[in-house]
DOKE-868153 format. One line per 10 residues: number of its first residue (from 1); their letters; for each residue z, x, y of C-alpha. Coordinates in steps of 0.001 Angstrom, whole numbers, plus 524288, in hexadecimal, padded with zeros to 5 digits. Layout:
BEGIN
NUM) A) Z,X,Y ~ ...
# end
This chain:
BEGIN
1) XXXXXXXXXX) 0B772,18293,3155F ~ 0BB70,17AAF,30B43 ~ 0C982,178E8,30899 ~ 0D21C,18307,301D9 ~ 0D60B,17926,2F60A ~ 0C781,17664,2F46C ~ 0C3D1,185D4,2F3E2 ~ 0CDC3,186B6,2EA42 ~ 0CAA5,17AA9,2E16D ~ 0BBD5,17FD0,2E16D
11) XXXXXXXXXX) 0C154,18D06,2DCF1 ~ 0C697,18739,2D02E ~ 0BF19,17A8F,2CFE2 ~ 0B584,18186,2C2FD ~ 0C1D8,18538,2BC7B ~ 0C850,17803,2BDB9 ~ 0BF50,17078,2B80A ~ 0C3AF,170A6,2A8C4 ~ 0D2A4,1720D,2AC22 ~ 0DBD1,16863,2AA2A
21) XXXXXXXXXX) 0EB43,166FC,2AEC0 ~ 0F38A,16D3F,2A2DF ~ 0FFAB,16BEC,2A987 ~ 105DB,16A74,2B729 ~ 11254,16A01,2BE3C ~ 11795,163C5,2CAF9 ~ 1219F,16C82,2CFBE ~ 12B4A,16D00,2DA82 ~ 124BD,17731,2E116 ~ 118C5,179A3,2D93C
31) XXXXXXXXXX) 10DCB,17277,2D161 ~ 10A0D,179BD,2C576 ~ 0FC82,1763F,2BDA1 ~ 0F7CA,17B88,2B183 ~ 0E86E,17BCF,2AE4B ~ 0E17E,182BF,2A2B2 ~ 0DE83,18D2E,2ACAB ~ 0ED9E,18FB2,2B153 ~ 0F870,18A7B,2B772 ~ 0F916,1887B,2C7F1
41) XXXXXXXXXX) 102E8,185A8,2D179 ~ 103BD,17EC5,2DF70 ~ 1104E,17D5A,2E84F ~ 11554,16ECC,2E9F8 ~ 11911,16BB8,2F7B5 ~ 121E7,160A6,2EF3E ~ 12818,15BC8,2FC76 ~ 11BB5,1564E,30262 ~ 1161D,150BA,2F41B ~ 115D4,141A9,2F7DE
51) XXXXXXXXXX) 11BBD,137B9,2EC7F ~ 10F8A,13124,2EA26 ~ 107EA,13C04,2E53D ~ 0FE3A,1360F,2DA4E ~ 0FF4B,1432F,2D3AD ~ 10AF5,14234,2CFB7 ~ 10825,135D5,2C733 ~ 0FD5E,13C38,2BF90 ~ 0FE28,14517,2B366 ~ 0F5CE,150FA,2B7A6
61) XXXXXXXXXX) 0F4FD,1588F,2A917 ~ 0E791,157B2,2A409 ~ 0E21B,15489,2B210 ~ 0D46F,15BA8,2B244 ~ 0DA07,166FF,2BD06 ~ 0CEF4,16610,2C5A7 ~ 0D250,15752,2C90F ~ 0E049,15D8A,2CA90 ~ 0DCD9,168E4,2D1B7 ~ 0D493,15E8F,2DBA0
71) XXXXXXXXXX) 0E384,15A41,2E015 ~ 0E400,16749,2E92C ~ 0DBDE,160AB,2F263 ~ 0E5EF,154DB,2F40D ~ 0EEC6,1538E,2FF5E ~ 0F89C,14F8C,2F881 ~ 0FF93,15B7B,2F4DE ~ 1054A,159B0,2E844 ~ 0F706,15793,2E4DB ~ 0F428,1648A,2EB20
81) XXXXXXXXXX) 0FC46,16CD3,2E46D ~ 0F90A,1675C,2D6EA ~ 0EA26,16B08,2D9F9 ~ 0EBD1,176C8,2DF96 ~ 0F51C,17BE1,2D26E ~ 0E9FB,17618,2CA83 ~ 0E126,17EF4,2D1E0 ~ 0EA94,18A99,2D0BE ~ 0EA2A,1895A,2C421 ~ 0DC6D,18E34,2C2E1
91) XXXXXXXXXX) 0DE87,19A03,2CBE7 ~ 0E0EC,1A7B9,2C72A ~ 0DAA9,1B064,2D16B ~ 0E170,1BC0B,2D8F1 ~ 0E88E,1C89B,2D495 ~ 0F5FE,1C821,2CF52 ~ 0FEC8,1CA92,2DBC7 ~ 10AEE,1D21C,2DA6B ~ 109C7,1D804,2E604 ~ 11350,1D5B6,2F196
101) XXXXXXXXXX) 10E88,1CCF4,2FC92 ~ 111C7,1D94A,30510 ~ 108E8,1E0DF,2FE0C ~ 0FD01,1D955,30128 ~ 0FFBC,1D4A5,30E9B ~ 10290,1DDB7,318DA ~ 10EAD,1D47C,320D9 ~ 112E6,1DEE9,32739 ~ 114A1,1DB3E,3372E ~ 10AB7,1CFB6,334B1
111) XXXXXXXXXX) 10AAF,1C27E,338FD ~ 10DE8,1B9C2,32CC4 ~ 10C02,1AAE1,329B0 ~ 110A9,1A628,31D6C ~ 10E4C,198AB,31A91 ~ 116C6,19274,310C9 ~ 12518,199CF,30E30 ~ 122EA,1A5C4,3043E ~ 130E9,1AAFC,305E5 ~ 12EA5,1B765,2FCEB
121) XXXXXXXXXX) 12214,1B929,30724 ~ 12983,1B7EB,3141C ~ 135D0,1C078,30F07 ~ 12AF1,1CBE1,30BA5 ~ 12652,1CADD,31971 ~ 12DEB,1C512,3241A ~ 132F4,1D310,3282C ~ 1269C,1D89E,32942 ~ 11D2F,1CEB8,32F41 ~ 11D20,1CDD4,33DCB
131) XXXXXXXXXX) 11C3D,1BF9A,33D0F ~ 11EFE,1B5E6,33153 ~ 11AEA,1A691,33369 ~ 11F05,19F93,327FC ~ 119D6,19113,3268B ~ 1214B,187DC,31CA4 ~ 1222D,1794F,31A4F ~ 12FB4,179BC,31609 ~ 1396E,178B4,3216A ~ 13E01,187DF,31F64
141) XXXXXXXXXX) 14557,191D2,32960 ~ 13B29,1991B,33190 ~ 12E91,192E8,32CB6 ~ 123A7,18D04,3342D ~ 11D6D,17E30,33131 ~ 1115F,18065,32C86 ~ 10AB5,178CC,3358D ~ 10CE7,182AD,33FA5 ~ 105CB,18E4A,3388B ~ 0F960,18E34,3408A
151) XXXXXXXXXX) 1005C,19166,34D46 ~ 10576,19EBD,34476 ~ 0FA09,19FC2,339E5 ~ 0EF8C,1A65F,343C8 ~ 0F7DD,1B1BE,3474A ~ 0FC1A,1B6AC,33B41 ~ 0F824,1C1F3,332D5 ~ 0FB86,1BD6B,32624 ~ 0FC46,1AFA3,320BA ~ 10203,1ACA1,314A2
161) XXXXXXXXXX) 0FF66,19CDF,3114B ~ 10495,19665,30604 ~ 0FD3D,19058,2F985 ~ 10573,18472,2FC02 ~ 0FD8C,18107,307FD ~ 0F036,17E37,2FF52 ~ 0F92D,17211,2F86B ~ 0FADD,16D2A,305E2 ~ 0EE68,16FEC,30B2A ~ 0F180,178E3,31717
171) XXXXXXXXXX) 0EBB8,18575,312B3 ~ 0E0D8,18557,31914 ~ 0E7EB,1815D,324E8 ~ 0F07E,18EAD,3237F ~ 0E511,19663,32315 ~ 0DE4B,19167,32E7C ~ 0E943,1965F,335E3 ~ 0E6D7,1A3BB,33205 ~ 0E07B,1AE13,33A0A ~ 0D46C,1B362,3324A
181) XXXXXXXXXX) 0DB07,1C1EB,3320D ~ 0E75F,1BD65,32BB9 ~ 0EC0C,1BFFF,31E30 ~ 0ECD7,1B392,317C2 ~ 0F39C,1B03F,30A3C ~ 0F407,1A35E,302CC ~ 1011B,1A6B1,2FAF7 ~ 109E2,1A060,2EEBF ~ 1088D,199A4,2E10A ~ 10039,18DBD,2E75E
191) XXXXXXXXXX) 0F5B6,19606,2ECD3 ~ 0EA53,19612,2E48F ~ 0E332,1A26A,2DDD0 ~ 0D715,19F3C,2E566 ~ 0CC5C,1A8E1,2E904 ~ 0C7F2,19D78,2F245 ~ 0D517,19C8C,2F8CA ~ 0D3CD,1A9DD,2F9DF ~ 0C9FA,1AAA8,301E6 ~ 0D17F,1A4D3,30B82
201) XXXXXXXXXX) 0E002,1AD9C,30993 ~ 0E4A9,1B74D,30010 ~ 0EBE4,1AF87,2F430 ~ 0F983,1B358,2F06A ~ 0F99B,1A880,2E494 ~ 0FF38,1A7C2,2D814 ~ 0FA56,1A614,2CA3B ~ 100B8,19E59,2BFFA ~ 1038F,1A6AB,2B4A7 ~ 10DB1,19EB8,2AA86
211) XXXXXXXXXX) 10DB4,19113,2A660 ~ 11CE0,191A9,2AA99 ~ 11928,18D48,2B7C2 ~ 117C1,17FAB,2B301 ~ 1248E,17E95,2ADF6 ~ 129F0,18638,2BAA7 ~ 1240D,17DC5,2C3BF ~ 128A3,170D6,2BDB2 ~ 135AF,17580,2BEDE ~ 1348F,176B0,2CE6F
221) XXXXXXXXXX) 130EA,1855A,2CF51 ~ 12E93,18B0B,2DC02 ~ 128CE,19975,2DE7F ~ 13395,19F64,2D82A ~ 132D3,1984A,2CD6C ~ 123FD,19841,2CB41 ~ 12276,1A828,2CD7C ~ 12463,1ABB0,2BEC8 ~ 11946,1A504,2BB87 ~ 10E18,1A8AD,2C5A7
231) XXXXXXXX) 106E3,1B552,2C964 ~ 105AE,1B9AA,2D6E1 ~ 0F7F5,1B9DC,2DA09 ~ 0EFC9,1BCF3,2E61F ~ 0E1EA,1BB8D,2EAA2 ~ 0DBDF,1C378,2F729 ~ 0D672,1BAF5,30100 ~ 0C6CC,1BD01,2FDB2
# end
């Protein structure tokens, strides 16, 4: 099987052909990239960005979008985020989704795993699930290190995986740990609205609806700060 990064890139490869980078910002929490097709977001693991990242010494404005999108394949965490944000600028799939996640997925008495600390989701489901396992890189109370996921995910009925795992190239690992019958959801504004990705999981992503997000990201906005500028989208697993 091809890597997810290659499948996602190939989905938009033709669309990228004649696009350029019109604008971009590297914020504290997100990267935002604007092309003629739109604006894409991707999460930045700022604590893992090395000081010798060459991309920081280069002005990307006017660069061919296809070339910059290929940075998604990089093992450098910032380059990968810039590449994915460029790809996300070209993706406009899915239906507008104002539904509560509880209306789409039955969490009652289920064993649930969440890769990434999605606090609003955790608060909604923690009292109705049978068991809840939260995997997170940050040292927060009650979370489990992500490298322990392989011992928990095979027994889970529902698995929510942050789209940020595409940036650090761990998505395939988490999907492989899931059992075939589990409900899988890739979630968050980093998650590409990709039909290819929807062959592996449901997509709970976002579409950027306003240029105002460029200014917000440049000022260090996190999820709350970018929320007014995005529209939630849902792609059902194919």
